[in-house]
N, C-alpha and C positions, 0 to 999 in steps of 0.2 A: 550714719548711713553706710550699710555694707556695700562694698564695691564688687561687681561681678568680674570674674576672670576675663582677661582679654583673649579672645579666641582668634586663631589664624587658621584659615583653610588653605591647604596646599594641594595642588593638582598636578599630576603627571599625565598630560593628555595623550590619548592614543585612539586609534580607530578599531583596534581589536581588544585592547585592555586599557581602561583608564584607572590610574591609581589616584587615591585620595587619602589625605591625612589631616587630622585636626589636632592642634596643640593649644594648651591653655597657659597663659602667663598670669600669675598671681603674685604680686610683689616680688618680681624677678625670679620666682620659682617657675620653671617650665615643666609641664607634664603632658603626657599623651592622653588625648580624649578618645580618639577613634581613628582607625585606619582600615583600609580595605581596597578592593578592586571592583570595577564594574566590567563584567564580561560582555563583550559585544560581538564576538566572532560568530555566534549562532545566527545573528541577524545579517542576512546577505545584502540587504538593501542599505546603501550608505546613508540615505536620508533618515531611515529608521534608527540607525546608530546615532546620528546627530541628535535626534529627538530624545533618545534615551540618555545621552550625555546631559542635555538641557534639563530633563526631568530630575536626574540624579543631583545635579547642581542645585536645583530648586529645593529638593528635599533636604539636602545637607545644610543649606543656608537657613531655611525655615526652622529646622530642628535645633541647630547649634548657635545661630545668630552670630556668625563671625564678624569681627571688626575689620578684617583684611583678608584678601585673597591673593595668593602667590601661585604663579603658574610657571612650570619649567618650559623655557623656550625650546622649540624643536631644533635639533641639530640639522645641519645641511647635508643631505645625502645625494646620491647620484640618481636615484629613482624619482623622477619629477612627479609622477602620479601619486606616489606615496607621500611626498612632501605636500602636495596639494591637499590630499585627504587629511593629513595631520594638521595642516594649517586651518582647515575648516573646523576640525574638532576643537582646536585651541580657540578659534573665534567664537564658537558656540558657548564654550565655558566662560569666556570673557563677557559675552552678551548676557548670560545668565547672572553673572555677578553685577553687571551694570544695571540690570532690571531691578535689583534690590539696593541700588545706591552705593555699591561697593566698587572701588577701583581695583582692577586686577594688575598686579605688578609682575613683570616677566624677569626670570633669572636664567642665564645660560647654565647648562649642566656643569661646565667647568667652574663657574662661580659658586654653585651649590656645593660641589665637592671641596672647593677651597675653604668655604665658610665652615663646613662640618668637620673636615679632617685636617685642614691646613695644607692640603696638597690638591692641586687642580687635576692631577692625573690619577687620583685614587680610584680603586675598583668599587663596584657596587657593594661587594661584600664588606669592604673596609668602611664604607659609608654606613652600612647597616650596623656593623659592630660599634661604631662611634655613637650612633643614635641609641642603641641599646644601653650603652654606658651613660650617656647624657640624660636620657629620659627614663631610665630604670625600668624598662619592660623586658620580659623574658620570652615573649611569644616568638616561636620560630616561624618566620614569615615565608609563606610559600611563593608569593609573588613579590619580586623586588620593586614592581611598579608602586606598591603601597608605601614601602620605605622611601622610595624616591620622592613621593609626594610629601611625606613627613619631613624629609630633608629640605624640600623647597620651603615649607612653612617655617622651619627652624632658621633657615638662611634668611628669610624675610625678617624674622625677629632680630637676628644679629645685625643685619644691615640697618634696620630702623633705629638701632641704638648707637650707631656710629655717627658722631656729629659731622655735619657738612660745613663747607666754607661759609655759607650764609646763615649758620646757626647763631642764635643769640647767645652771648656769653653765659647767661644764667642757665641755659639748657645743657651746657657741657659739664660733664661730671668730673670736675677737677677740685681737689681739696682746697679749702680757703688758705690763701697765703702761699700756695705752691706755684712754682713756675711751670709753664707748659713744657713738657719734655718731648723730644722728637722720637719718632719710631715706636718700637716695642715698649719702651718704658712708659710712654704716654698711654698706650693701649692697656697695659697691665694695671696701671694705677686707676684708670677709668673703668676697668672691667675685672675687678678682683674675683668675681664669681666664676669666671671662665678659666681661671688658672688652676690646673690640677697638678698636685705634687704627689708623685708615687714613691 
């Protein structure tokens, strides 16, 4: 029986532009399915923007049937009104995922950058370049919101592969007979596909 690729939908929520990106994982091979942005600025009414976000989420979920949804958590700014609107946009995206039985997992921007580039203070351009290298796409992206969303999806994939403290021993990817090594040695031995030698 042929297994379908595991699809992850990443969302970079916004009230003016919402970025989205979908990646497919097939036998540990990761590829880009689709990425883009939903332009919301032309709609002056905030409620209409929220409806468009919900409808776009519905369309993406029904079309691609993702197994997981990852959302970038909003950073804390000084403008309370902007934060309130951004929180609503995020809430609508989460509600749309839950309507289809999907749990939406949040990741802080710094966590996403750390997962993709190894540096929590990386620039958006550096994240985009690493995504191009990892996912082998050549498109020149006009809106960084789209690549941010792809980054969130890839971050979720990486995080879901890291064993937790309550993981069963059989789920931890350690070669038979090998002792558990601390730090980077353990990470490298468990994730040889992520090690790039130039």
